[in-house]
N, C-alpha and C positions, 0 to 999 in steps of 0.2 A: 745826531742831526741828520736830516735827510732832505732831499730836494726832489720835487716831482714837477712834471709839466704834462698837461693833457691836451691833445689836439684831436678834434673830430675829423674822421676820414671817411671817404666813400669810394667804392670802386669806380664810380663815374668820374672821379677826379684823379684816378690813378693813371700813370703812364704805363702802357702795356708794351712789353718787348715785342720786337718784330717777329722773331722766330720762336717756335714752340720750345718750352723748357729753357729759355735763355736766362741770362743773369738777372737776379733781382737785387736791388741795392737801395739802402736808405740814402736819401739825398738831403743833406742838411739836417735841421732839427724840425721834427713834426710833420714831415712829408714822406711819402713812401712811393717807390717805383716797384712794381711787381710784375712777374711774368706768370701766365697761365699756359698750360700745355696746349689749350685750344685757342689762345689769343683772344678770348671773349672778354668784353668789358661789361660792367654792370653787376649788381648784386648787393650783398649785405653791407650797410654802413657799419663802421666800427671806430672805436677810439683807441689811441695809443698813449700810454704813459711810460715815461722813463724815470728811473729814480735809483736811490741807493738805500740799502739796509745795513745796519751795523752788525757785522759778522765777527767770527772769532779771530780773523786775521786782519780786520779792518773793514772798510766799506765794500759791500757786494753790489755790483751794478746789475740791474734787471730792466726788462722791457715788458710791459703789460699791454696786451692787445685784446680788446673785448668787443664782441658784437653787441648790437642793441638789445638782443634778447638771448643771452647765453643759455645753453642747455647743459645740464650736468655740472660736474666740478671743473674748476680751472685745470688746465694741463700745463705742468712745468716741463720745460724743454732744456736739456743739458747737451751742450755741443761737444764735438770731437776736438782733439788736439792736433796741431797747435792753431786753433781757430778762435772764434768768439761767438757770441749769441747771434751775430749776423749770418751764421750758417743757416738760420731758419727764415731768412728774409722772404724767400719765394713761397713759403707756405703760410705766411701770416694771413693773407686774404683767403686762400682756400679753407683754412681752418675756421676763420670767422664766418665765412659763407655757410659752413656746415654747423654753425652754432657753438663753436668751441672758443672759449676764452683761453688764450695761450700766454704763458709767462716764461720768457726765455731769460737765462741767467748766464752772465760771464763767470766762468770758473775762476776762483781766486788766482790772481797772477796773470790772467788772460783778459784781453779787452780792457775794460776800465775798472775791473775789480782789483782790490789791493792784494798783494802776494803774501804768502806765509814767509817768515824769516828763517825758514829751514826747508830742506828737501821734503815735500809732502808725499803722503801716500794717498791712495784712493779713499781710504777711510777718513783721512784728514779733510780732503775736499768735501766729502759728504756732510761734514758737520756745519758747513756754511749754508746749506739749503734751508734748514728750518728758520734761519734768521730772516730770510726773505718772506717766508710764510707768516712769521710772527709780525713782521713789519706791515704786511698787507692784511692782517687779521684773518688769516685762513687756517682753520683747524685741520682740514684734510683736503688733499688734492690728488689728481691723477699725475703720473710721473713718466716721462719718456727721456731716455738718454741714447745718444748715438756714439758708437765706438768707445772712446775714453769716457764720454758721458754715460754710456750704458753701464760701464763698470761703476761709476759714481752713483748712478741711479739704483743699482743693485744694493750698494752699501747703504744708501739712504733708507731703502725699504727695510733692511735688516736692523739698522741702528735706531730708526724712528718709525716702527711699523704702524703705529696708530695715526700717523700723519698722511699715510698713503692709502689710496683706495685701489685703483688699477695701476699696473706697472707694465711699461713697454720697454723691452730690452732690444734696441735696434743695433744689432751687431754683437750677439753673445760671443764670448771669447774664451772658452775652455781651451787649453793647449797642453801639449806634452812638455816635458822638461827640456827636450832638445829644441823645440820651437821657442820656448821662453829664453833659453840661452842665446839663440840666434837673434831674436828681437832685441834683447838687451845689448848684444854686441853691436848691432847696427845702430841702435840708439846712441851708443857711446861714440862711434866714429862719425855718424851723420849729424848728431845734435849736441851731445855733451861737449865734444871736441870741435865744434863748429868754429870756423875761422872767419872773421869779418875782414875781408880783403880791402886794401887801400884803394884799389881801382873799382870797387863795387861789384866785382864779378860774382860774389857770393849771392847777391840779389838776383842776378840773371840766372845763376845755376839753380837757385831755389824756385824761380819761376818755371824754368824748363822741366825740372823734376815734377812739379805740380801739374804742369801742362800735360805731360805724358801720362800721369796718373789718372787724369779725368776720363780719357777714352774718346769715343766718337762725339762729334758735335761740340767740341771744346770752343769756348768763347774767350779770347785773350783778355777781354775786359774783366771777366769773372775771375780768371786766374790771377790777374793783377791784384784783385781784392783779396783773394786767398793768401797770396804772398805777403801783402801788407799786414794782414791779420797775424801772420806768424811772428812779425817783428815788433808790433805795437804794444804787446802786453807789458804790464808793469813788473813782471817777474821773468825769469829765464824760461824760454819756450820749451826747453827740453824736459822740464818738470812733468808735463802732462803725459807724454808717452812713457817716460821712465816709471811713473806711478802705475800706468796701465799695464806695463809689461811685468812689473813686480807683483801686481795683484793676481790672486788665484781664484779665478771664476769657477774652477773645478770644485773648490771647497764651498763657495757661497751659493752657487746655483741650486744645489740640493736643499738649502735652508729656506728658500723662498716659499712663503705661504700665501702671498697675495694672488688675486686673479691676475695672470700675467700673459702677455703676448711676446713670444720670441719672434722678432721681425728681422728679415734679411732680404737680400736680393742676389740673384744668381751671378751677377758680375762683380760682387763685392770681393775684395781681396781676402776677406776672412769668412767667405761663404762656407767653406768646408768645416770651419770651427762651429758655425751656427748649426750645421747638420749634426755635428757631434752633440751640441747642446740639446737638440731635439731628442736624440737617443737617450741622453741623460734624464730629461724631464718630458717624457711622452704625455704626461698629464697636462702640460701647459699648451696654450694655443700657439700655433706656429704658422707663419706666412712667409713665403719666399716670392718676392716680386720678380718677374722675369726681366732680366737685363740690368742696365744701369751699372754703376760702379761705386766707388767710395763716396761719391758726391750725389747719391741717389735723391737727396732732398731737392737739389737744384735740377737734376736731370729728369725726374718724373714727379713733379710736385702734386699733380692732381691724383695720380695713382697712389702715391704715398699717403696723401691726405684721406683718400677713400678707405684705405686699409686701417689707418689709425683711428678714424672716427667710427668706422664700422665696428671696430673692437670696443671702443669706449662706450658707444651707445647701443651695443648689441645685447 
């Protein structure tokens, strides 16, 4: 069983944020508030459909945003952990204006997607993506993942190569054994052993940590949404990073045979890992956007969209 709702949208009816690169957020059902780096209103009308596909662990929640005249294949968007498909709110309109139909997916256990009943791996998460494609009648798509989503996207391309045309790995993550051990140790203390305090200070501490991570130009309203996304998932929020840190991109990056873009930004916390990935695969396209941080999609939505669409339609 699945449920869909479709609502026509136009940039002329959108609420534009006051400051460049500010927070973008879905408001209620069927309306969208979006921010552009230049604050400009007007542009391509598009429709939004939200629904559920029957996946291997239960229903998988997705959001399908399509311009009036889409160009090329739909682009699947896979978010970082511990977030939801709302990570891509701020680039829904920019992608539509550039002719791209985007389909963002809640990773199983995050947002409104059903969780696995076991501790999943990246490879497990990847098996949920074809369910959405089948539900929407899509034989082949382009695929982009950010951070944890980038690991999942890589595994999707390797497990289901015929379903993927272009691949964008936004945040490639090869690492040394020492780095892996450090990430897993911090995941245990910061996420697996997380304590929900009676006075609610765990929420404030999560907010402050995320606030500091954002960097310059931080909007507390946006960080509030990030913090809420961490806790609203239907599964344990530590599953995502645990899977990402267990996953060995060093092994899978050399196996990629698709036309691929390694995408990063110079302020990303794993920028050095992306540079290593470039050395591992000099045959793949590579772009490093100047500046930004782990939240590059919200910080530089227009620049990010230019790079993504430039690759897809190049």
